PAZAPA-4460 file (N, C-alpha, C; in steps of 0.05 Angstrom, whole numbers, plus 32768, in hexadecimal, padded with zeros to 4 digits):
% residues 290
    n_x    n_y    n_z   ca_x   ca_y   ca_z    c_x    c_y    c_z   seq   type   mol
   8522   846B   8835   8529   8484   8827   8544   848E   882E     1      M     A
   8555   847E   883B   8570   8486   8840   8574   8494   885B     2      G     A
   855F   8496   886B   8562   84A3   8885   8573   8492   8898     3      W     A
   8580   849E   88AB   8590   8490   88BF   857E   847C   88CE     4      S     A
   8587   8464   88D4   8576   8450   88E0   856E   8457   88FD     5      P     A
   857E   8467   890B   8578   846E   8927   8579   848C   892A     6      H     A
   8567   8497   8939   8569   84B4   8940   8582   84B9   8951     7      P     A
   858A   84D2   8951   85A2   84DB   8961   859D   84F7   896A     8      F     A
   85AE   8500   897C   85AD   851C   8985   85BD   852D   8972     9      L     A
   85B2   8543   8969   85BF   8556   8957   85C1   8571   8964    10      L     A
   85D9   857C   8966   85DC   8598   896F   85DF   85A9   8955    11      W     A
   85D0   85BF   8954   85D3   85D1   893E   85D0   85ED   8948    12      S     A
   85E0   85FF   893C   85DF   861B   8944   85F6   862A   8938    13      G     A
   85FB   8642   8942   8611   8653   8938   862B   8645   893D    14      K     A
   863D   8647   8929   8657   863A   892C   8667   8646   8943    15      A     A
   8662   865E   894A   8670   866B   8960   8666   8663   897C    16      T     A
   8650   8654   897D   8644   864C   8996   8646   862F   899D    17      E     A
   8658   8620   898F   865B   8603   8994   8666   8600   89B1    18      V     A
   8659   85F0   89C1   8662   85ED   89DD   867D   85DE   89DF    19      P     A
   868B   85E4   89F4   86A5   85D7   89F8   86A1   85B9   89FB    20      V     A
   868F   85B1   8A0D   8688   8594   8A0F   8672   858F   89FB    21      D     A
   8679   8585   89E3   8666   8585   89CD   864F   8572   89D2    22      Q     A
   8654   855A   89DC   863F   8546   89DF   8637   8543   89FD    23      C     A
   861E   853F   8A03   8615   853B   8A1F   861D   851F   8A28    24      P     A
   861E   851A   8A43   8626   8500   8A4D   8614   84E9   8A44    25      P     A
   85FA   84EF   8A3E   85E8   84DA   8A36   85ED   84D1   8A19    26      S     A
   85FB   84E2   8A0A   8601   84DB   89EE   861E   84E4   89E8    27      A     A
   8632   84D7   89F2   864D   84E1   89F1   865C   84DC   89D6    28      P     A
   8650   84CD   89C4   865E   84C5   89AB   865B   84DB   8996    29      S     A
   8670   84EA   8992   866F   8500   897E   8675   84F4   8962    30      F     A
   8667   84FE   894D   866C   84F3   8932   867D   8507   8923    31      S     A
   8672   851D   8919   8680   8530   8909   8670   8549   8906    32      Q     A
   867E   855E   88FB   8670   8577   88F7   8665   8579   88DB    33      H     A
   864E   8586   88D8   8644   858F   88BF   8642   85AE   88C0    34      W     A
   8640   85BB   88A9   8641   85D8   88A9   862C   85E4   8896    35      Y     A
   8626   85FD   889A   8615   860C   8887   861C   862A   8889    36      S     A
   8613   8639   8875   8615   8656   8873   8633   865E   8875    37      T     A
   8642   8658   8860   865E   8661   8860   8660   867F   885A    38      P     A
   8677   868A   8860   867C   86A6   8859   8677   86AA   883B    39      D     A
   8666   86BD   8833   8661   86C0   8816   8678   86CB   8806    40      P     A
   868A   86DA   8813   86A0   86E7   8805   86BA   86E4   8815    41      R     A
   86CF   86E4   8807   86E9   86E2   8814   86EF   86FC   8824    42      A     A
   86FC   86F9   883B   8703   8711   884A   871A   8720   883D    43      P     A
   8715   872E   8828   872B   873B   8819   8736   8753   8828    44      C     A
   8750   8753   882C   875C   876B   8839   8759   8783   8827    45      P     A
   875C   879B   8832   875B   87B4   8823   8774   87B7   8813    46      T     A
   8771   87BE   87FA   8788   87C2   87E8   8797   87DB   87F1    47      C     A
   87B1   87DA   87ED   87C2   87F2   87F3   87D9   87F1   87DF    48      S     A
   87E6   8808   87DB   87FC   880A   87C8   8815   8814   87D7    49      C     A
   882B   8808   87CF   8845   8812   87D9   884C   882D   87CD    50      A     A
   885D   883C   87D9   8865   8856   87CD   8870   8851   87B1    51      P     A
   886C   8865   87A0   8874   8862   8784   8893   885F   8781    52      S     A
   889B   8852   876C   88B7   8850   8765   88B9   8858   8748    53      T     A
   88D0   8862   8740   88D3   886A   8724   88EE   8877   871F    54      G     A
   88F0   8881   8706   8908   888F   86FD   8900   88AA   86F2    55      V     A
   8913   88BC   86EF   890E   88D7   86E6   891C   88DB   86CB    56      C     A
   890D   88E5   86B8   8919   88ED   869F   8921   890B   86A1    57      M     A
   893B   8910   869B   8945   892C   869D   8936   893D   8688    58      V     A
   8937   8958   868A   8928   8969   8677   892F   8963   865A    59      P     A
   891B   8964   8649   891E   895F   862D   8922   8979   861D    60      E     A
   891B   8990   8629   891D   89AA   861B   892B   89BF   862C    61      T     A
   893B   89CF   861F   8947   89E7   862B   8947   89FC   8615    62      I     A
   893D   8A14   861C   893C   8A29   8608   8945   8A43   8615    63      S     A
   8950   8A55   8603   895A   8A6F   860C   894B   8A85   85FF    64      V     A
   8943   8A99   860F   8933   8AAF   8604   8941   8ACA   860B    65      N     A
   8940   8ADC   85F7   894A   8AF7   85FD   8938   8B06   8610    66      A     A
   891E   8AFE   8610   890B   8B0B   8623   8912   8B03   863F    67      S     A
   890F   8B15   8653   8913   8B0D   866F   88FD   8AFC   867A    68      P     A
   88E8   8AF8   866A   88D1   8AE8   8674   88D9   8ACA   8673    69      V     A
   88D4   8ABD   868A   88DA   8AA0   868B   88C5   8A92   869C    70      C     A
   88B7   8A7E   8692   88BA   8A73   8676   88B3   8A88   8662    71      P     A
   88BC   8A83   8649   88B8   8A97   8634   889B   8A9B   862E    72      S     A
   8895   8AB2   8622   887A   8AB9   861A   886F   8AA3   8607    73      D     A
   8855   8A9F   8609   8848   8A8C   85F7   884E   8A93   85DA    74      E     A
   8856   8A80   85CB   885D   8A84   85AF   887A   8A8B   85AA    75      G     A
   8889   8A90   85C0   88A6   8A96   85BD   88B5   8A7D   85C6    76      D     A
   88BC   8A6D   85B3   88CA   8A53   85B9   88E7   8A58   85C2    77      A     A
   88F2   8A6F   85BC   890E   8A74   85C3   8921   8A64   85B1    78      G     A
   893A   8A67   85B8   894F   8A59   85AA   8954   8A3E   85B8    79      V     A
   8951   8A28   85AA   8955   8A0E   85B7   8971   8A09   85C0    80      P     A
   8974   89FF   85D8   898D   89F6   85E4   8988   89DA   85EF    81      F     A
   8979   89CB   85E0   896F   89B1   85E9   8986   899D   85ED    82      D     A
   8983   898B   8600   8995   8974   8602   898F   8960   85ED    83      P     A
   89A1   894C   85E9   899C   8937   85D5   8985   8925   85DE    84      P     A
   897A   8916   85CB   8966   8903   85D2   8970   88EE   85E6    85      S     A
   895F   88E6   85F9   8966   88D3   860D   897E   88DC   861D    86      A     A
   897F   88F5   8624   8995   8901   8633   8997   88F4   864F    87      W     A
   89B0   88EC   8656   89B4   88E0   8670   89BE   88F4   8685    88      D     A
   89C0   890E   867D   89C9   8923   868F   89E7   8929   868C    89      G     A
   89F5   8919   867D   8A12   891E   867A   8A18   8937   866A    90      G     A
   8A30   8941   866B   8A37   895A   865E   8A33   8956   863F    91      C     A
   8A26   896A   8634   8A20   8968   8617   8A21   8984   860B    92      T     A
   8A29   8986   85F2   8A2A   899F   85E3   8A14   89A1   85CF    93      T     A
   8A00   8990   85D1   89EA   8990   85BD   89DC   89AB   85BC    94      N     A
   89D7   89B5   85A4   89CA   89CE   85A0   89D9   89E6   85AD    95      D     A
   89F3   89E5   85AB   8A03   89FB   85B7   89FC   8A16   85AA    96      A     A
   89FC   8A2B   85BA   89F5   8A46   85B1   8A0E   8A58   85B4    97      I     A
   8A15   8A65   859E   8A2D   8A77   859F   8A28   8A8E   85B1    98      A     A
   8A12   8A9C   85AE   8A0B   8AB3   85BF   89EF   8ABD   85B7    99      A     A
   89E1   8AC9   85CA   89C7   8AD4   85C5   89C6   8AF0   85D0   100      I     A
   89BD   8B02   85BF   89BA   8B1E   85C9   89A1   8B20   85DA   101      E     A
   89A4   8B2B   85F2   898E   8B2C   8605   8987   8B48   860D   102      C     A
   898A   8B5B   85FB   8982   8B76   85FF   8990   8B82   8617   103      D     A
   89A9   8B7A   861B   89B9   8B86   8631   89B4   8B7A   864C   104      G     A
   89A0   8B69   864E   899B   8B5B   8668   89A1   8B3E   8666   105      G     A
   899C   8B2F   867C   89A1   8B12   867B   898D   8B04   8669   106      P     A
   8995   8AED   865F   8983   8ADC   864F   8975   8AC9   8662   107      C     A
   895C   8AC3   865B   894C   8AB0   866B   894D   8A95   865E   108      A     A
   8955   8A81   866E   8956   8A65   8665   893F   8A55   8672   109      V     A
   892F   8A48   8662   8919   8A38   866B   8921   8A1A   8669   110      T     A
   8922   8A0D   8680   8928   89F0   8682   890E   89E1   8685   111      V     A
   8908   89D0   8672   88EE   89C1   8672   88EB   89AF   868A   112      G     A
   88D3   89A6   868F   88CE   8994   86A7   88DA   8979   86A3   113      P     A
   88E0   896D   86BA   88E9   8951   86BA   88D0   893F   86B8   114      M     A
   88D5   8926   86B1   88BE   8914   86AD   88C3   88FB   86BF   115      I     A
   88B2   88F7   86D3   88B4   88DF   86E3   88A7   88C7   86D4   116      P     A
   88B4   88B1   86D5   88A9   8898   86CA   88A7   8885   86E2   117      V     A
   888F   8882   86ED   888C   8874   8706   8872   8866   8708   118      D     A
   8870   8856   871D   8858   8846   8722   8858   883D   873F   119      E     A
   8840   8834   8748   883E   8828   8762   8838   880B   875F   120      C     A
   8841   87FB   8772   883C   87DE   8773   882A   87D9   878A   121      V     A
   8814   87C9   8786   8802   87C3   879C   8810   87B1   87B1   122      P     A
   880A   87B6   87CA   8815   87A5   87DF   8808   8789   87DD   123      N     A
   8818   8775   87E2   880E   875A   87DF   87F9   8754   87F5   124      E     A
   87E3   8747   87EC   87CE   8741   87FF   87D1   8724   8809   125      L     A
   87CB   8721   8823   87CA   8706   882F   87AC   8700   8832   126      V     A
   87A3   86EC   8822   8786   86E6   8822   8781   86CC   8832   127      I     A
   8773   86CE   8848   876D   86B6   8857   875B   86A3   8847   128      P     A
   8760   868A   8848   8750   8676   8839   873F   8665   884B   129      K     A
   873D   866C   8864   872D   865C   8877   870F   8664   8873   130      L     A
   86FF   8650   886F   86E2   8654   886D   86D6   8656   8889   131      V     A
   86C8   866B   888E   86B9   866F   88A7   869C   8668   88A3   132      T     A
   8691   8656   88B2   8676   864D   88AF   8664   865B   88C3   133      W     A
   864C   8662   88BB   863A   866F   88CE   862D   865C   88E1   134      G     A
   8626   8643   88D8   8618   8630   88E9   8625   8615   88E7   135      F     A
   8622   8605   88FC   862E   85EA   88FC   861A   85D7   890A   136      T     A
   861E   85BE   8905   860E   85A9   8912   8620   8591   8917   137      A     A
   861A   8582   892B   8629   8569   8930   8617   8555   893E   138      Y     A
   861E   853B   893B   860D   8525   8945   861A   851A   895F   139      E     A
   8609   8514   8972   8611   8507   898B   85FF   84EE   898E   140      C     A
   860C   84D7   8994   85FD   84BE   8998   8605   84B1   89B2   141      A     A
   85F4   84A0   89BC   85FA   8491   89D5   85EE   8475   89D4   142      G     A
   85F1   8467   89E9   85E7   844C   89EA   85C8   844C   89EB   143      K     A
   85BC   8439   89DE   859F   8436   89DF   8599   841C   89EF   144      T     A
   8580   8418   89F3   8578   83FF   8A01   8573   83E8   89ED   145      N     A
   8580   83EA   89D6   857E   83D4   89C2   8561   83CE   89BA   146      D     A
   8551   83E2   89B9   8536   83DE   89AF   8522   83D4   89C3   147      G     A
   8529   83D2   89DC   8516   83C8   89F0   8505   83DF   89FA   148      A     A
   84F5   83EA   89E7   84E3   8400   89EE   84C7   83F5   89F2   149      C     A
   84B6   8407   89FB   849A   83FE   8A01   848D   83F4   89E8   150      A     A
   8491   8401   89D2   8485   83F8   89B9   8499   83EA   89A7   151      G     A
   8491   83D4   899A   84A4   83C5   898A   84AF   83D5   8972   152      P     A
   84A1   83E9   8969   84AB   83F9   8953   84BB   8411   895B   153      G     A
   84C0   8415   8975   84CE   842C   897F   84EC   8427   8981   154      E     A
   84FB   843D   897E   8518   843C   8981   8520   8450   8996   155      V     A
   852F   8449   89A9   8536   845B   89BF   8550   8469   89B9   156      C     A
   8552   8482   89C0   856A   8492   89BC   856C   84A5   89D4   157      T     A
   8584   84AE   89DB   8587   84C0   89F2   8577   84DA   89EE   158      P     A
   856B   84E3   8A04   855B   84FB   8A03   856D   8513   8A02   159      A     A
   8564   852A   89F7   8575   8542   89F7   857A   854B   8A14   160      P     A
   8590   8559   8A19   8596   8562   8A34   8580   8575   8A3E   161      P     A
   857D   8577   8A58   8569   8589   8A64   8577   85A1   8A70   162      T     A
   8571   85BA   8A68   855E   85C0   8A52   856A   85B8   8A37   163      P     A
   8559   85B3   8A23   8564   85A8   8A0A   8577   85BB   89FB   164      P     A
   8574   85D5   89FD   8586   85E7   89EF   8585   85E3   89D1   165      G     A
   859C   85DF   89C5   859E   85DC   89A8   859F   85BF   899F   166      K     A
   859B   85AC   89B1   859A   858F   89A9   857D   8588   89A2   167      F     A
   857C   8576   898F   8562   856B   8987   8565   854F   897D   168      N     A
   854F   8540   897D   8550   8524   8973   854B   8525   8955   169      I     A
   855D   851A   8945   855B   851C   8928   8563   8502   891A   170      C     A
   855C   8502   8901   8566   84ED   88EE   8573   84FC   88D7   171      V     A
   8582   84ED   88C6   8590   84FB   88B0   8592   84E8   8898   172      S     A
   8597   84F5   8881   859D   84E6   8869   85B0   84F6   8858   173      R     A
   85C0   84E9   8848   85D3   84F7   8838   85C5   8504   8820   174      Q     A
   85CD   851C   8819   85C2   852A   8802   85AE   853F   880B   175      G     A
   85A4   854D   87F7   8590   8562   87FC   857B   8561   87E6   176      D     A
   8568   854F   87EA   8553   854A   87D7   8539   8555   87E3   177      D     A
   852F   856B   87D8   8517   8577   87E3   84FE   8566   87DF   178      S     A
   84FF   8553   87CD   84E8   8542   87C8   84E6   852B   87DD   179      F     A
   84FB   8527   87EC   84F9   8512   8801   84EF   851F   881A   180      V     A
   84D7   8516   8824   84CB   8522   883B   84D8   8518   8855   181      M     A
   84D7   8529   8869   84E2   8520   8883   84D0   850A   888E   182      C     A
   84DB   84F7   889D   84CB   84E2   88AA   84B7   84EE   88BD   183      P     A
   84A2   84DF   88C2   848E   84E7   88D5   849A   84EB   88F1   184      A     A
   8492   8501   88FD   849D   8507   8918   84B6   8517   8918   185      G     A
   84C1   851C   8900   84DA   852C   88FE   84D6   8542   88E8   186      Y     A
   84C6   8555   88EF   84BE   8568   88DA   84D1   8580   88D4   187      P     A
   84E5   8584   88E6   84F6   859C   88E4   850E   8594   88D2   188      V     A
   850E   85A0   88BB   8523   8598   88A7   8539   85AD   88A5   189      R     A
   8552   85A4   88A2   8569   85B6   889E   857E   85A7   888E   190      S     A
   858F   85B7   8881   85A4   85AB   8870   85BF   85B6   8879   191      V     A
   85D2   85A5   887E   85ED   85AC   8884   8600   859E   8871   192      F     A
   8619   85A7   8870   862C   859D   885D   8646   8594   886A   193      Y     A
   8653   8580   885F   866C   8577   886A   8683   858A   8864   194      L     A
   8682   8598   884E   8699   85A9   8846   8690   85BE   8832   195      A     A
   86A3   85CE   882A   869E   85E2   8816   86B6   85E5   8803   196      G     A
   86B0   85E9   87EA   86C5   85EE   87D6   86C9   860D   87D4   197      D     A
   86DF   8616   87DE   86E4   8633   87E0   86EC   863F   87C5   198      D     A
   86DA   864C   87B8   86DF   8659   879E   86E2   8678   87A2   199      K     A
   86E5   8680   87BB   86E8   869D   87BF   8703   86A7   87B8   200      R     A
   8704   86C1   87B3   871E   86CD   87AD   871C   86EB   87AF   201      G     A
   8731   86F9   87A9   8732   8716   87A9   873C   8720   878E   202      C     A
   872F   8733   8783   8739   873F   876A   8754   874C   876F   203      A     A
   8766   874B   875B   8781   8756   875F   8780   8774   8765   204      P     A
   8792   877C   8776   8795   8798   877C   87A6   87A6   8767   205      C     A
   879E   87BE   8760   87AE   87CE   874D   87B1   87EA   8759   206      E     A
   87C2   87FA   874C   87C7   8815   8756   87C3   8829   8740   207      C     A
   87B7   8840   8747   87B4   8855   8733   87CF   8863   872F   208      E     A
   87D0   8876   871D   87E9   8884   8717   87F3   8893   8730   209      A     A
   880D   8895   8733   8818   88A3   874B   8810   88C0   874C   210      P     A
   880C   88CA   8764   8807   88E6   8769   881C   88F0   877D   211      K     A
   8826   8908   8778   8839   8913   878C   8856   890C   8787   212      G     A
   885C   88FB   8774   8878   88F4   876F   8885   890C   8761   213      S     A
   889F   890E   8764   88AD   8926   8759   88C9   891E   8751   214      A     A
   88D4   892E   873E   88EF   892A   8734   88FE   8945   8736   215      C     A
   8918   8944   873B   8928   895C   873B   8944   8956   8732   216      S     A
   8951   8969   8726   896D   8966   871C   8979   8982   8717   217      S     A
   8991   8986   871F   899F   899F   871B   89AA   89A0   86FE   218      L     A
   899F   89B3   86EE   89A8   89B6   86D2   89BA   89CF   86D2   219      V     A
   89D3   89CB   86C8   89E7   89E0   86C7   89EE   89E6   86AA   220      S     A
   89F2   8A00   86A5   89F8   8A0B   868A   8A14   8A16   868A   221      L     A
   8A22   8A12   8673   8A3E   8A1A   8672   8A44   8A29   8658   222      Y     A
   8A59   8A39   865A   8A61   8A49   8642   8A77   8A3C   8632   223      S     A
   8A81   8A25   863C   8A95   8A16   862D   8A8A   89FB   8626   224      D     A
   8A9B   89EB   8617   8A92   89D1   860D   8A96   89BB   8621   225      D     A
   8AA3   89C0   8638   8AAB   89AA   864A   8A9C   89AB   8664   226      A     A
   8A87   89BC   8666   8A78   89BE   867F   8A89   89C6   8697   227      C     A
   8A99   89DB   8693   8AAA   89E4   86A9   8AA5   8A02   86AF   228      T     A
   8A9C   8A12   869C   8A98   8A2E   86A0   8A7A   8A34   86A3   229      M     A
   8A70   8A31   86BB   8A53   8A32   86C0   8A4A   8A4F   86BF   230      Q     A
   8A33   8A53   86B1   8A27   8A6D   86AF   8A0B   8A6E   86BB   231      V     A
   8A01   8A57   86C4   89E6   8A56   86D0   89DF   8A3A   86D7   232      G     A
   89CD   8A37   86EA   89C3   8A1D   86F2   89A7   8A20   86FF   233      S     A
   8997   8A0B   86FD   897C   8A0C   8709   8974   89EF   870F   234      V     A
   8964   89EB   8723   895A   89D1   872A   8941   89CB   8719   235      T     A
   8944   89B9   8707   892D   89B0   86F6   891A   89A0   8708   236      A     A
   8900   89A3   8702   88EC   8996   8712   88D8   8987   86FF   237      M     A
   88C9   8975   870A   88B5   8967   86FA   889B   8977   86FA   238      S     A
   8898   898A   870C   887F   8998   870F   887B   89AD   86F9   239      S     A
   8890   89BA   86F0   888E   89CF   86DC   88A9   89D5   86D0   240      S     A
   88A9   89E6   86BB   88C2   89F0   86B1   88CF   8A03   86C5   241      S     A
   88EA   8A05   86C4   88F8   8A16   86D7   8909   8A2A   86C7   242      M     A
   8910   8A40   86D3   891E   8A56   86C5   8938   8A5E   86D3   243      C     A
   894A   8A68   86C3   8963   8A72   86CD   896E   8A87   86BA   244      V     A
   897A   8A9C   86C5   8986   8AB1   86B4   89A4   8AAA   86AF   245      D     A
   89AC   8AB0   8697   89C9   8AAD   8690   89D3   8AC9   8686   246      V     A
   89EC   8ACE   8689   89F7   8AE8   8681   89F1   8AEF   8664   247      P     A
   89EC   8B09   865F   89E7   8B12   8644   89FE   8B0C   8632   248      A     A
   89F7   8B04   861A   8A0A   8AFF   8604   8A1D   8AE8   860A   249      D     A
   8A17   8AD8   861F   8A29   8AC2   8625   8A24   8AAA   8613   250      S     A
   8A38   8A9D   860A   8A33   8A84   85FB   8A29   8A6F   860E   251      P     A
   8A19   8A5D   8602   8A10   8A45   8611   8A19   8A2D   8601   252      L     A
   8A2F   8A21   860A   8A3C   8A0C   85FA   8A35   89F0   8604   253      R     A
   8A31   89ED   861E   8A2C   89D2   8629   8A1A   89D3   8641   254      S     A
   8A11   89BB   8649   89FF   89B9   8660   8A01   899D   866B   255      K     A
   89F9   899A   8684   89F8   8980   8691   89E4   8980   86A8   256      Q     A
   89DB   8969   86B0   89C7   8966   86C5   89D1   8952   86DA   257      A     A
   89CC   8958   86F3   89D3   8946   8708   89C0   892D   8708   258      S     A
   89C9   8919   8716   89B8   8900   8718   899D   8908   8723   259      A     A
   8987   8900   8716   896D   8907   871F   8966   88FC   873B   260      P     A
   8957   890B   874A   894D   8902   8764   892F   88FD   8761   261      I     A
   8927   88E5   8768   890B   88DD   8767   88FE   88DE   8783   262      Y     A
   88E8   88EC   8786   88D9   88EC   879F   88C0   88DC   879B   263      T     A
   88BC   88C6   87AA   88A5   88B5   87A6   888A   88C4   87AB   264      P     A
   8876   88BB   879E   885B   88C4   87A2   884A   88AD   87AD   265      G     A
   8830   88B0   87AC   881D   889C   87B5   8809   8896   87A0   266      S     A
   87FC   887F   87A3   87E8   8876   878F   87CF   886D   879E   267      C     A
   87B8   8872   8792   879F   8867   879C   879B   884A   8793   268      E     A
   8795   8838   87A6   8790   881C   879E   8775   8818   8792   269      P     A
   8772   8805   8780   8759   87FD   8775   8758   87DF   8774   270      I     A
   8740   87D4   8772   873D   87B6   8770   873C   87AA   878C   271      G     A
   8740   8790   878C   8740   8781   87A5   8725   8777   87AF   272      G     A
   8710   877B   87A0   86F6   8772   87A9   86F3   8754   87AA   273      G     A
   86E1   874A   87BA   86DC   872E   87BE   86CF   8722   87A5   274      A     A
   86D7   8709   879E   86CC   86FA   8788   86C5   86DE   8790   275      T     A
   86B4   86D1   8781   86AE   86B5   8786   869E   86B0   879F   276      G     A
   869B   8697   87A6   868C   868F   87BE   8694   8673   87C6   277      S     A
   868A   866A   87DD   868F   864F   87E6   8678   863D   87DC   278      V     A
   867F   8628   87CE   866B   8615   87C4   8669   85FD   87D8   279      Q     A
   8652   85FB   87E5   864F   85E6   87F9   864D   85CB   87EB   280      T     A
   8659   85B6   87F8   8659   859B   87EC   8652   8587   8802   281      I     A
   864A   856F   87F9   8642   8559   880B   862C   8561   881E   282      D     A
   8614   8567   8813   85FE   856E   8825   85F2   8556   8834   283      P     A
   85E8   855C   884C   85D9   8549   885C   85C0   8557   8865   284      Y     A
   85AA   8548   8863   8590   8552   886D   858A   8547   8888   285      T     A
   8581   8558   889A   857A   8550   88B5   855D   8557   88BA   286      F     A
   854E   8544   88C5   8533   8548   88CD   8531   8543   88EB   287      C     A
   8526   8557   88F9   8526   8555   8916   850A   8558   8922   288      C     A
   8507   854F   893A   84EE   8553   8949   84EB   8571   8950   289      Q     A
   84D3   8579   8956   84CF   8595   895D   84DB   859A   8979   290      K     A
***
């Protein structure tokens, strides 16, 4: 039935408990290791995200109101002093205003919020590909007396060490066929494998939208066409619209914005869960004495 022709000593137990001197002096010939119970999942590291990176879009809207309320009252859009589409912050006379009557007081200018365009990149994961086995077994053999036993049908093999510990006298056959019964006298059955095909992996890490990132830029307003005669300035923010007063009845002819400053935020990581499993290959069946 394919069983090994001679019994041998088999050590089996936890892979972490393999003795330094693997084979006893009575059976010094080591054959090879077999394994069982591989790690079911890859040891996936915890996902994390690098700080956000991005660019800032300067404000798309600027409006002027005669009312001192800033931002303007709901429903009061004010007089547009908007920059051109896709404004890069350079000096522009778009939507220039000759003058606005402000009831004798300053006019209120509302500068719209900046818009951050940003994202977080997940930190690269280092995924170990080493399979850790829970249990292992190995064969030790020694010299026999060439069949000169008391009975003509007996075969002599080295006895397990005293005390026997995890060694036992066993026979083996290649494969794992549950229909093949263990030979008489060897009722304790176990299956070990020569190797495993590692199909484990980790789902890719991703990052949610950034939180806490911010943009700022100094927006300046001028009464001339060349952005030289400043009448007001305010630091535009991504958190909300900002307000600044300009002198009553002053023309608003041009505007410009400084280079945006981006402050990184953080992102919550998602993903990274373990996938797949180790597929054991090359099974061997061992039948041992009690």
